[in-house]
N, C-alpha and C positions, 0 to 999 in steps of 0.2 A: 297510385307512386302520389305524399302528402300532398297537396297546395297550403300553403297558411301565405292568410295577407300579416301576420306579426311573429313572432318566437311564443314559443310558450314559456310557461316557469314552469321553476323546479319543484318539485314534489320538494318542503324544509325536511332539513331531514335531524331535528334537535331534538329526537325521542329515539327512545331503550327498546320499548317490545309492541309487536307486532301478532294481531292470528294471522294466519291466510284463513281461506275460506272456500273451499270449492265444493265439487259434487260430486266430482269421477275422479282415479289416479287417474293424472297427465294435464288436468285441465291446470293448474301453477302450472305447470311446468313450458305450457305455450308462449310463452313471452314475458313473463308475474319469476321468473327464476330467476334470473335474469340478477333481477334490481335487489331482492331477496338474496345474494347473494354479492351483492357490493355492501347488502345495509348489516349480514352478521361477519363481511371482512373490516367493517366497520367497529362491530362489537354488541353490535343490535343484539337483542334474542327475537329469534321471532318461528313460532308453532305452527304448526298447519293441522284445522280442523277440517276434515273430508264427509262428507253426510253419505255417500254407501262406498264399498267397496268399488264395487265399479264391475259387476259380474257380471253385466246384462253384454259388457262390452266387446266380445271374442264371439264373432258365431260362430265360429268351428268348437269351442266349449261352451261344456255345459258350468252354464254357471256357477257348484261347487267347486269344480278345478282352477276356472276364471278368476275368484273373488281371490283367494290365497295368495296365486304369483300375481293379482294385480296389490293387493294390498303390501306384500316384499318389493315389487316395485317399484310401487311411490314411496316407502320408505329409501331404497336406494336412492331413488332420486334426489331424494330433498339432503342423507348425507352430501349427495356433492352438492350442496352449494347452504352446508353448513347448518341443518336443521336436524334435529333428534329427535320430536318432541312432535310422531303424528298420533293423530286420535282420526278414526271412525267411531262412524254415529249409526251406519248401520238400516240408517234411510233404505230400501229397494231400491235399486237402481236403477231408470228408464222409468218412473212412476215415482216422483219425490212431489208430493204437498204441497204446499207453500198452504201457511196456518201454523195456529196453536204450536202445536206438536211439534214443525219445524224450528220457530222461535225461540218454542224454551230451552232446546235441546243448547240452539245455538247461544243463546247470552246465557247456560247455564255453564259454555264455557270462557266467556267471556267474561266470566263472573270471577272465575278459576285463574287466568291467564291475568287480565288487569290488561287488555292492552292501551296504547298513544294509539297507533296505527290497526285497519283493517284491511286484509286488499282482499278481494274477491273476482269473481267473471263478471265481468256485463248482465243485466236482468230484460233485458229492451230485446223488443223481438226480431229486432233489426241489429250485427255485431260491426265493427269494422267492415268498409268492404261494400257493408251491403251484404252481407252473409249472413242466412236465419239463422239464427239462436236456437240452441237443445231446450226443450222444454224445463228439465234437469238445471242445467244451469241459469233459466229466468227465476227459479222457484225458490232455489237456494240464494242465485242475487241478493232477492229484492227482501228475502229472511233478512239476511245477515245485515242489508240492511233498517230498518226493522231494529233491526234485537242490538244493535247499536244503542238505539234509542232507550228500549225497555228496560239493555242490561242496569241504567243509574234508578229507576224509577221501582222503586220497594212494593209499590202495589200491582203493580204487573208482573208474573207468578212469582206469587210470595210465600206461594210457600217450596223457592228454593232459599226465601231469609233460613227455614231452616235444618234447609243441609249443609246452613252452616254459609250462604254464599250472598256477602254482604250486597247493594248494592254498588256497581263497579260508573260515574257517570267521569271516568277520565278518556273515552278517546274522540279523539279529537279529532281523524278523516277515516273512510271509510272508501278508499281509494279500486276503483273498478278497471281492470284491464280486457281487452277488447271493444273497447267503446268506439262505438260510429262517431263520436265528437270528442271526446278524449280536453281536459282540462292542462295537466300537469302533463313532468316529463322525467324521466332518470336517467338518468345518466348512465348505460353500463358496457360504453369502449372497453376494448380490452380485455380485462381474466375473469368478469363478470360476465359478458356472454359468454366463453368458455367455457366457464363452468356452469351456467345454463342451457349450453346443447349439451351438455357429457350429461346434464342432469335430465331432459328429453332422453337419449340417446339409453337412460339405463330402464324406460319402458320397451323394450324391445321388442321384448314379445307380442307386446298388444298391438305395437302399430307395425310388425310379421302380419297380424291378425289383419289388419285395412286392407295390407292388400296395395294394389296398386294406385288408391289412396291416400294412402300413406303417409308419409312429407319421413327426408328427410331428417334432422334433425340440425346438420351444419348449418345447407345453403337456407335450410327452412327460417331457422334461429336469424341469419345474421344478415338474410338479403329484409326480411321486418323488423330489424333491428336497426337495420339501414335508414330505413326507409321512417322510424321514428327518428334517429338519428336528427334528419331534416325541418324537423319540427321542434326541436331543438335548440340549433343549432349547434353538434354535434359530431362523432361520425356511430354512434350506436344509443339507442334512447328506449326502458319500453312506457308507453305512454297510459295514463290512466286517467279515466272522468273523475275526477275528487269533490269529494261532498266531505264540505268543512262542520262539522256539530256544534265549533267552539269558536267564539273567536279569539281572533288574534289581539292581543292589544283590551284600550277601553272600547264597548260601544260605539258604535259610529256616529250616535245622536248626543252625547251624550261632549 
């Protein structure tokens, strides 16, 4: 249960474009998709970028079979929350490496989609509730944070300019779901939460492959959102650790 001395602030929503970056199909659906449902209902454009196709995620299924299945489940889950553009980078599931290749791939997507806000998953060793984070999550989350700044510097990955992708320094916030110490929240009470549940439910084959450890989408996401709601003072919320990459208003020293 969340215990806070004071309520967290709401994430500002005076923006229009978001890029959600994750390691695997279903990562976004464990909470963040409910916030995305709220944003697409406001008319914001959200795009998904997946580092892998999740091919190593189903023990009883060969990766050659699992990859197209999980890709389709991800596209179906995205549609449930109003997202129609889902892209895959084809890094190898389970052994994603943090480094310039991954950062370059994410920068390429940032420069193409020019988001104001980026959403990803926590990159710390521990996540919310003290859960030990998975290796791909850590690599992709940290690379996403670094790529958000790299995207605005023409001398980092200058070859991308040759691809017709000029620098994009317009990312205001990079928001990490599942963080151990969140700083902001998004109210997902009502329809956004229900759409988020439907989004996770679209990963039925993957969840079935987890066996008894696979959570039932409705009860699990409802419980998690209600815990988050306590921190925001609402019925249901998704919480994020937010990195602001630009000052809001004049610099504080002026």
